[in-house]
C-alpha positions in Angstrom: 48.2 -7.6 -96.3 50.0 -6.5 -93.2 50.6 -2.8 -93.1 54.1 -1.3 -92.6 52.7 0.3 -89.4 51.8 -3.2 -88.1 55.3 -4.5 -89.0 57.0 -1.7 -87.1 54.6 -2.3 -84.1 55.4 -6.0 -84.1 59.2 -5.4 -84.4 59.2 -2.9 -81.6 57.1 -5.2 -79.3 59.4 -8.1 -80.1 62.4 -5.9 -79.0 60.6 -5.1 -75.8 60.0 -8.8 -75.2 63.7 -9.4 -75.8 64.5 -6.6 -73.3 62.7 -8.7 -70.7 61.4 -5.9 -68.5 64.2 -3.4 -69.1 62.9 -0.1 -70.3 63.8 1.0 -73.8 63.5 4.5 -75.2 61.7 5.3 -78.5 65.1 6.0 -80.0 66.5 2.6 -78.9 63.3 0.9 -80.2 63.6 2.8 -83.5 67.1 1.6 -84.0 66.4 -2.0 -82.9 63.2 -2.3 -85.0 64.7 -0.5 -88.0 61.8 2.0 -88.0 61.6 5.8 -88.5 61.5 7.3 -85.0 58.7 9.8 -85.5 56.4 7.2 -87.1 57.3 4.7 -84.3 56.5 7.2 -81.6 53.0 7.5 -83.0 52.7 3.7 -83.0 54.0 3.5 -79.5 51.4 6.0 -78.3 48.7 3.9 -79.9 50.0 0.7 -78.3 50.2 2.5 -74.9 46.6 3.7 -75.2 45.5 0.2 -76.0 47.4 -1.1 -72.9 49.9 -3.3 -74.7 52.8 -1.3 -73.4 53.4 1.1 -70.5 55.4 4.3 -70.9 57.3 6.4 -68.4 58.1 10.0 -69.2 61.2 12.0 -68.4 64.9 11.7 -68.5 64.8 8.0 -67.4 61.7 7.2 -69.3 61.0 4.5 -71.8 58.7 1.7 -72.7 58.0 -1.8 -71.3 55.4 -4.4 -72.1 52.3 -4.1 -70.0 52.0 -7.9 -69.5 54.2 -10.9 -70.2 55.3 -11.4 -73.8 53.8 -14.9 -73.8 50.3 -13.3 -73.2 50.5 -10.9 -76.2 49.7 -12.6 -79.5 50.5 -11.4 -83.0 46.7 -11.3 -83.7 46.1 -8.9 -80.8 48.8 -6.5 -82.1 47.6 -6.7 -85.7 44.0 -6.1 -84.6 45.1 -3.0 -82.6 47.0 -1.5 -85.6 45.3 -2.8 -88.7 41.9 -3.9 -87.5 40.2 -7.2 -88.3 42.2 -10.2 -89.6 39.5 -11.1 -92.1 39.9 -10.4 -95.8 36.2 -9.4 -96.1 33.9 -7.8 -93.6 31.3 -10.6 -93.9 33.7 -13.2 -92.3 34.9 -11.1 -89.4 33.5 -12.5 -86.1 34.4 -9.3 -84.2 33.5 -5.7 -84.5 34.3 -5.5 -88.2 31.4 -7.8 -89.2 29.0 -6.4 -91.9 27.6 -7.4 -95.2 29.9 -6.7 -98.2 28.8 -3.7 -100.2 28.6 -5.5 -103.5 27.0 -8.7 -102.2 23.2 -9.1 -102.5 23.0 -12.1 -100.2 25.9 -13.3 -98.0 24.3 -16.8 -97.5 24.5 -17.3 -101.3 28.0 -15.8 -101.7 30.4 -18.1 -103.6 33.4 -16.4 -102.0 32.4 -16.4 -98.4 33.3 -20.0 -97.5 36.9 -19.7 -98.8 37.3 -16.3 -97.1 36.0 -17.7 -93.8 38.4 -20.6 -93.9 41.3 -18.2 -94.7 40.3 -16.0 -91.8 40.1 -19.0 -89.4 43.4 -20.4 -90.5 45.1 -17.0 -90.2 43.6 -16.4 -86.8 44.6 -19.8 -85.6 48.2 -19.2 -86.4 48.4 -15.5 -85.3 46.5 -16.2 -82.0 48.9 -19.0 -81.1 52.1 -17.0 -81.9 53.2 -14.7 -79.2 55.8 -12.0 -78.7 57.7 -14.5 -76.6 57.8 -17.0 -79.4 59.1 -14.3 -81.8 61.7 -13.1 -79.3 63.0 -16.7 -78.8 63.1 -17.5 -82.5 64.9 -14.2 -83.3 67.4 -14.9 -80.5 68.1 -18.3 -82.0 68.6 -16.8 -85.5 70.9 -14.1 -84.0 73.0 -16.8 -82.4 73.5 -18.5 -85.8 74.9 -15.4 -87.4 
């Protein structure tokens, strides 16, 4: 399940994508992303440390994406905030891989194949969907209201 922290991160990053290079302050992002400012500030710090956004301090400071929105996938953001996409550690192809605590033999596990397929399907969708896609789809939805 996607954490609230990841939801706020994605919302804020989509707002930065919509801003198209114009700096936004933490306060502006909190309003646009409908997120608590203090919580969002901690998320923005983490995103900055992981080089998804750049921050500028001071009176005219704010945040911008560190690379084009079309190059930042939902999967990348979720991995930064929540960790691996996999439902179980034994099906994570990245750093989260390990044998499940309660599984005597992963090769004989009756759950592993389904969890592996779910992880692959989830990764396929989230790797292909970018902040630019979300910004465009949100803009289209806003135009309809």
